[in-house]
C-alpha positions in Angstrom: -66.7 58.3 -30.0 -68.6 55.1 -30.3 -72.3 54.9 -31.1 -73.0 53.8 -27.5 -71.2 56.8 -26.1 -73.0 59.1 -28.5 -76.3 57.7 -27.4 -75.4 58.0 -23.7 -74.5 61.6 -24.3 -77.8 62.3 -26.1 -79.7 60.6 -23.3 -78.0 62.9 -20.8 -78.9 66.0 -22.9 -82.6 64.9 -23.3 -83.0 64.1 -19.6 -81.6 67.6 -18.9 -84.2 69.0 -21.3 -86.9 67.0 -19.5 -86.0 68.7 -16.2 -86.2 72.1 -17.9 -89.8 71.3 -19.1 -90.9 71.3 -15.5 -89.3 74.6 -14.5 -91.8 77.2 -13.3 -90.9 79.9 -15.8 -89.6 77.8 -18.7 -92.9 77.7 -20.6 -93.4 81.5 -20.2 -89.9 82.1 -21.6 -90.6 79.6 -24.4 -93.8 81.4 -25.5 -92.0 84.7 -25.6 -89.2 83.3 -27.8 -91.6 81.5 -30.1 -93.7 84.7 -30.4 -90.6 86.7 -31.5 -89.7 83.9 -33.9 -93.2 84.1 -35.4 -92.7 87.9 -35.7 -89.4 87.4 -37.5 -91.2 84.9 -39.8 -94.0 87.4 -40.7 -91.5 90.3 -41.2 -89.3 88.2 -43.4 -92.4 87.0 -45.4 -93.6 90.6 -45.9 -90.6 92.8 -46.1 -90.0 92.3 -49.9 -93.5 93.4 -50.7 -93.3 96.5 -48.5 -90.3 97.9 -50.4 -90.9 96.2 -53.8 -91.0 99.3 -56.0 -88.0 100.9 -54.2 -86.0 97.7 -54.7 -86.7 97.7 -58.4 -85.9 101.4 -58.8 -82.5 100.8 -57.1 -81.4 97.6 -58.7 -82.4 98.6 -62.2 -81.6 102.3 -61.8 -85.0 103.4 -63.0 -88.0 105.5 -61.9 -91.4 104.3 -60.8 -94.1 104.5 -63.4 -91.8 104.7 -66.4 -91.8 102.0 -69.2 -88.3 101.0 -68.0 -89.7 100.4 -64.5 -92.6 98.4 -65.8 -90.4 96.1 -67.9 -87.9 95.7 -65.0 -90.7 94.9 -62.5 -92.4 92.4 -64.8 -89.2 90.7 -65.7 -88.0 90.5 -62.1 -91.4 89.2 -61.0 -91.4 86.4 -63.6 -87.9 85.4 -62.6 -88.8 85.5 -58.9 -91.8 83.2 -59.6 -89.2 80.5 -60.5 -87.7 80.9 -57.0 -90.8 79.3 -55.6 -89.7 75.9 -57.1 -87.7 75.7 -53.9 -91.0 74.7 -52.3 -90.6 71.3 -54.0 -87.9 70.3 -51.5 -89.7 71.7 -48.5 -91.5 68.4 -47.5 -88.2 66.5 -47.4 -86.6 69.3 -45.4 -89.5 69.4 -42.9 -89.4 65.6 -42.4 -85.8 66.0 -41.0 -87.3 67.4 -37.8 -88.9 64.0 -37.1 -85.4 62.5 -37.3 -83.2 65.1 -35.7 -85.6 67.0 -33.4 -87.5 70.3 -33.5 -85.1 72.5 -31.7 -82.2 72.5 -34.2 -84.6 73.4 -37.1 -86.3 76.1 -35.1 -82.8 77.7 -34.7 -81.7 77.0 -38.3 -85.0 78.4 -39.8 -84.7 81.6 -37.8 -81.1 82.2 -38.6 -81.8 81.2 -42.2 -84.4 83.9 -42.6 -81.8 86.4 -41.2 -79.2 85.2 -43.7 -81.6 85.5 -46.6 -82.5 89.0 -45.7 -78.8 89.9 -45.2 -77.9 88.6 -48.6 -80.7 90.6 -50.2 -79.5 93.9 -48.7 -75.8 93.5 -49.4 -76.7 92.8 -53.1 -75.7 95.3 -55.7 -77.0 93.3 -58.6 -80.1 91.3 -59.4 -78.4 87.9 -59.3 -77.3 88.2 -55.6 -80.6 89.7 -54.7 -82.3 86.6 -56.1 -80.1 84.3 -54.0 -81.4 86.2 -51.0 -84.9 85.7 -52.2 -84.4 82.0 -52.6 -83.0 81.6 -49.1 -85.9 83.6 -47.6 -88.4 81.6 -49.7 -87.0 78.4 -48.4 -87.0 79.2 -44.7 -90.1 81.3 -44.2 -92.9 78.7 -44.8 -91.6 76.0 -42.3 -93.4 77.4 -39.2 -91.5 75.3 -36.7 -92.7 77.7 -34.0 -96.2 76.4 -34.6 -95.1 72.8 -34.1 -93.4 73.9 -30.9 -96.6 75.4 -29.5 -98.6 72.4 -30.4 -96.1 70.0 -28.7 -95.3 72.2 -25.7 -98.6 73.9 -24.7 -101.2 72.2 -22.5 -103.9 70.6 -24.6 -106.6 73.0 -23.5 -104.5 76.1 -24.5 -103.0 75.0 -27.8 -105.5 76.6 -30.2 -105.7 79.7 -28.1 -101.9 80.2 -28.0 -101.6 79.5 -31.7 -104.2 82.2 -32.4 -102.7 84.7 -30.0 -99.1 84.3 -31.3 -100.3 84.4 -34.9 -102.4 87.5 -34.2 -99.4 89.3 -32.6 -97.2 88.3 -35.5 -99.6 89.6 -38.1 -100.0 92.9 -36.3 -96.2 93.2 -36.1 -96.1 93.6 -39.8 -97.1 97.2 -39.0 -93.4 97.7 -38.1 -92.5 97.5 -41.8 -94.6 100.5 -42.5 -92.9 102.3 -39.6 -89.5 101.4 -41.0 -90.5 102.6 -44.4 -91.6 105.9 -42.9 -88.4 106.2 -40.8 -85.7 105.0 -43.3 -86.9 105.2 -46.9 -86.2 108.3 -48.9 -88.2 108.1 -52.2 -85.5 110.3 -53.9 -82.9 107.7 -52.8 -84.4 104.3 -53.4 -81.3 102.5 -52.2 -82.6 103.3 -48.7 -84.9 100.3 -49.0 -82.1 98.2 -47.5 -82.5 100.0 -44.1 -86.0 98.5 -43.8 -84.4 95.1 -43.5 -82.0 96.0 -40.8 -84.2 95.5 -37.7 -85.7 92.2 -38.9 -82.2 90.9 -39.7 -80.9 91.9 -36.2 -84.1 90.4 -34.6 -83.6 87.2 -36.5 -80.0 86.7 -35.4 -80.6 87.8 -31.8 -83.7 85.5 -31.3 -82.0 82.7 -33.2 -79.0 82.8 -30.9 -81.2 83.3 -27.9 -83.1 80.1 -28.9 -79.9 78.2 -28.5 -79.7 79.1 -24.8 -83.4 79.3 -23.8 -85.2 76.7 -25.9 -85.1 73.0 -25.2 -86.4 70.1 -27.3 -90.2 69.6 -27.2 -91.5 67.2 -24.6 -93.2 65.1 -27.3 -90.0 64.5 -29.2 -87.9 64.2 -26.0 -90.0 61.3 -24.6 -90.2 59.6 -28.0 -86.5 59.8 -28.5 -85.7 58.7 -24.9 -87.9 55.6 -25.3 -85.9 54.7 -28.4 -82.5 55.3 -26.9 -83.3 53.3 -23.7 -84.6 50.3 -25.6 -82.6 47.2 -26.3 -81.5 46.2 -29.8 -84.3 43.6 -29.9 -86.9 46.1 -29.0 -85.5 48.5 -31.6 -85.7 45.9 -34.3 -89.3 45.0 -33.3 -90.3 48.6 -33.3 -88.7 49.2 -36.7 -90.5 46.2 -38.1 -93.8 47.4 -36.6 -93.2 50.9 -38.0 -92.4 49.5 -41.4 -95.7 47.5 -41.4 -97.6 50.6 -40.3 -96.1 52.6 -43.1 -97.0 50.0 -45.6 -100.5 49.9 -44.3 -100.7 53.7 -44.4 -99.5 53.7 -48.0 -102.2 51.2 -49.0 -104.8 53.5 -47.3 -103.5 56.6 -49.0 -103.8 57.4 -52.7 -101.4 58.9 -55.1 -101.6 62.5 -56.2 -103.2 61.2 -59.4 -105.7 59.2 -57.4 -106.5 62.2 -55.3 -107.1 64.3 -58.4 -109.3 61.6 -59.8 -111.3 61.6 -56.5 -111.6 65.4 -56.5 -112.9 65.7 -60.0 -115.2 62.7 -59.9 -117.3 63.9 -57.0 -119.5 67.0 -57.3 -118.7 68.4 -53.8 -114.9 68.2 -54.1 -115.0 69.4 -57.7 -116.9 72.5 -56.7 -114.6 73.1 -53.8 -111.6 72.7 -56.1 -112.9 75.3 -58.6 -113.7 77.8 -55.7 -110.3 77.3 -54.1 -108.5 77.7 -57.5 -110.4 80.9 -58.3 -109.6 82.4 -54.9 -106.0 81.3 -55.2 -105.7 83.2 -58.4 -107.6 86.2 -56.9 -104.9 86.5 -54.2 -102.7 88.0 -56.9 -103.3 91.6 -55.9 -101.6 90.9 -52.5 -98.3 90.6 -54.5 -98.7 94.1 -56.0 -100.3 96.1 -53.2 -97.2 98.3 -52.6 -97.0 99.1 -56.3 -100.7 100.0 -56.2 -100.1 102.3 -53.3 -97.0 103.9 -55.0 -99.1 104.5 -58.1 -101.3 106.8 -56.0 -98.2 108.6 -54.7 -96.9 109.0 -58.3 -100.3 110.5 -59.3 -100.2 112.8 -56.3 -103.5 111.4 -54.9 -101.6 109.8 -51.9 -98.9 111.6 -50.0 -95.7 109.9 -49.0 -97.0 110.2 -45.4 -100.3 108.7 -46.4 -98.6 105.7 -48.0 -96.7 105.1 -44.8 -100.0 105.2 -42.8 -101.5 102.6 -45.1 -98.5 100.3 -44.6 -98.6 100.7 -40.9 -102.4 100.5 -40.5 -103.4 97.5 -42.6 -101.5 94.8 -40.6 -103.4 95.9 -37.5 -106.7 95.4 -39.2 -105.6 92.2 -40.8 -104.6 90.7 -37.4 -107.9 91.7 -35.7 -110.2 90.5 -38.4 -108.2 87.3 -39.0 -108.8 86.4 -35.4 -112.4 87.4 -35.6 -112.9 85.4 -38.8 -111.8 82.2 -37.0 -114.8 82.4 -34.7 -117.2 82.9 -37.6 -116.5 79.4 -39.1 -117.8 77.5 -36.1 -120.5 79.9 -35.2 -122.2 80.3 -38.6 -121.2 77.3 -40.5 -118.9 77.0 -43.5 -121.0 78.4 -46.3 -122.3 81.5 -44.5 -118.8 82.1 -43.2 -117.3 81.7 -46.7 -119.9 84.2 -48.1 -119.0 86.8 -45.4 -115.3 86.3 -45.7 -115.5 86.4 -49.5 -117.4 89.7 -49.3 -114.8 91.1 -46.9 -112.2 90.3 -49.5 -114.1 91.7 -52.5 -115.4 94.9 -50.8 -112.0 95.5 -49.2 -110.2 95.1 -52.6 -112.7 97.5 -54.3 -112.3 100.2 -51.6 -108.5 99.7 -51.5 -108.1 100.1 -55.3 -110.4 103.2 -55.2 -108.2 104.6 -52.4 -105.0 104.0 -54.5 -106.5 105.9 -57.5 -108.3 108.7 -55.7 -107.7 111.2 -52.9 -109.4 109.6 -49.9 -108.3 109.2 -46.2 -105.3 106.8 -46.0 -106.7 105.2 -42.9 -109.7 104.1 -44.9 -107.4 102.7 -47.7 -105.3 100.9 -45.1 -108.4 99.5 -43.3 -109.8 98.3 -46.6 -106.6 96.4 -47.6 -106.3 94.8 -44.1 -110.0 93.9 -44.1 -109.7 92.4 -47.6 -106.7 90.2 -47.0 -108.1 89.0 -43.6 -111.1 87.7 -45.5 -109.1 86.3 -48.4 -106.6 84.3 -46.3 -109.4 83.1 -43.9 -111.6 81.7 -46.8 -108.5 80.2 -48.4 -107.6 78.3 -45.2 -111.2 77.2 -44.9 -111.3 75.8 -48.5 -108.0 74.1 -48.5 -108.3 72.5 -45.1 -111.6 72.6 -43.3 -114.3 72.1 -46.0 -112.0 69.7 -48.0 -111.3 67.6 -44.9 -115.0 67.5 -44.0 -115.9 66.4 -47.6 -113.5 63.5 -47.9 -113.4 60.0 -46.4 -110.8 59.3 -43.7 -108.7 56.9 -45.7 -107.9 59.4 -48.4 -108.3 62.7 -46.5 -104.6 63.6 -46.1 -103.9 62.9 -49.8 -106.9 65.0 -51.0 -106.1 67.9 -48.7 -102.5 67.9 -49.9 -103.6 67.8 -53.5 -105.9 70.7 -52.9 -103.0 72.7 -51.7 -101.2 71.9 -54.9 -104.1 73.4 -56.8 -103.6 76.5 -54.6 -100.0 76.7 -55.6 -101.1 76.4 -59.3 -103.4 79.4 -58.7 -100.6 81.4 -57.1 -98.3 80.6 -60.0 -100.9 81.8 -62.5 -101.6 85.1 -60.7 -97.9 85.8 -60.4 -97.4 85.4 -64.1 -100.5 87.4 -64.8 -99.5 90.2 -62.5 -96.1 90.7 -64.1 -97.3 90.4 -67.7 -100.0 93.0 -66.8 -97.3 95.3 -65.3 -95.3 95.1 -68.5 -98.3 95.6 -70.8 -100.6 98.0 -68.9 -98.0 99.7 -66.7 -97.6 100.0 -63.0 -99.7 103.2 -62.9 -102.8 101.3 -64.0 -102.5 98.4 -61.6 -105.3 99.5 -59.2 -107.8 99.4 -62.1 -106.5 96.4 -64.0 -106.0 94.1 -61.0 -109.4 95.0 -59.5 -111.1 94.4 -62.9 -109.4 91.0 -63.1 -109.8 89.7 -59.6 -113.2 90.9 -58.4 -115.1 88.9 -61.0 -113.2 85.8 -60.0 -114.2 86.3 -56.4 -117.8 86.8 -57.4 -117.9 83.7 -59.6 -116.2 81.7 -56.8 -118.8 82.8 -54.2 -121.7 81.9 -56.6 -120.3 78.4 -57.1 -119.8 78.1 -53.3 -123.4 79.0 -52.6 -124.9 76.9 -55.3 -122.7 73.8 -55.5 -121.0 73.3 -52.2 -123.0 71.7 -49.4 -122.6 72.7 -45.7 -120.1 70.5 -43.8 -120.2 72.0 -40.3 -121.8 69.1 -38.5 -120.3 66.3 -40.6 -119.0 63.2 -38.7 -115.5 62.9 -39.9 -115.6 59.1 -39.4 -118.6 58.8 -41.7 -118.3 61.3 -44.5 -121.0 60.8 -47.1 -119.8 61.1 -50.7 -121.9 61.9 -53.7 
């Protein structure tokens, strides 16, 4: 088939997609599919954490709380940390959606998450399990469903639909607690695999459904049609104009080194960077929450039923307070919101750790953890994106925001190493006390720096950012 024939075939397909965009019920069906994809994304992102201790007991043939378990947990955790190097190729992978369209990558990402989970549960050794982890780690952060909503929803409903679908997806993580309750037998840790079954089936079903019910986004469709219908001369002119625009953009942007220099030569961004890094490190307890809960079960201060309640209840609280936290930012300003969200995270962590070590109502413990991570992720988003963007001139804003996210990744890497070394040294039974003692002071220091050194940015004119 010649290039001309291929292009004519693609034009016919895209024109057919354009007709679908105008169908009365297409958008409603699309939102349902995208919401389920979002749910699969959240389930795939959280399922390993929900069964972490059971997985280790099974793969290493050990018992929770023993020195053998602690060594296995720490070692596997350190090795798993290396799996996150796959993030380095993520920007290149994401950029392919601009060349080949959004639809194909929505489908690939969804099916890819299913494949990763499937590989994990068929594993009978650590090596194959890690292959599954790498696949899941690669496909879960791409969030093509969010791009779909942004490019398909009416302008006045974009933010609302993003918030609603995200809230539903966060709350859906409660299903993992239900699956643990229904399928996991603590005397037979190999049953952790059953918790993956429904998310795997859902990933494959909705991935295949997307092939039939989802069309290319209107934004990409129109852009691609304009290109395909243009003459060779118009294409050459457009390519030349695009090349000049890219060169001009490169001149405006700065390198990572230049962004680092900007961040640490200005008081405002330096303070933001330290606060963001401290909170990134403090997110470490979210990687060990299930082990913290199981330490309570092993001490007989939490029943197995109580542990299941915590796992089912916290996502509901997280979803509700994450949505609520979004309204605080614009209503109260950045600094007041950051203080409130930081206090949510700190108080929630303290109560959650207390609940894991003492005999209190599991609903209180679950509420505390959901409350804590809602504050934690909300303040992290505010620091990496909103406050940083509002403190940086337009011509280097994208570079500085991207570099700030790199600092967040450094913080995450540090807490993963710390968590796993602590598990090997102090033991999994002591995680509630040790992690709280480590991370609460970091939150307190971060909030003090925030209040004293970071200025309010709520009413900043993004076209005229004043630098110190």
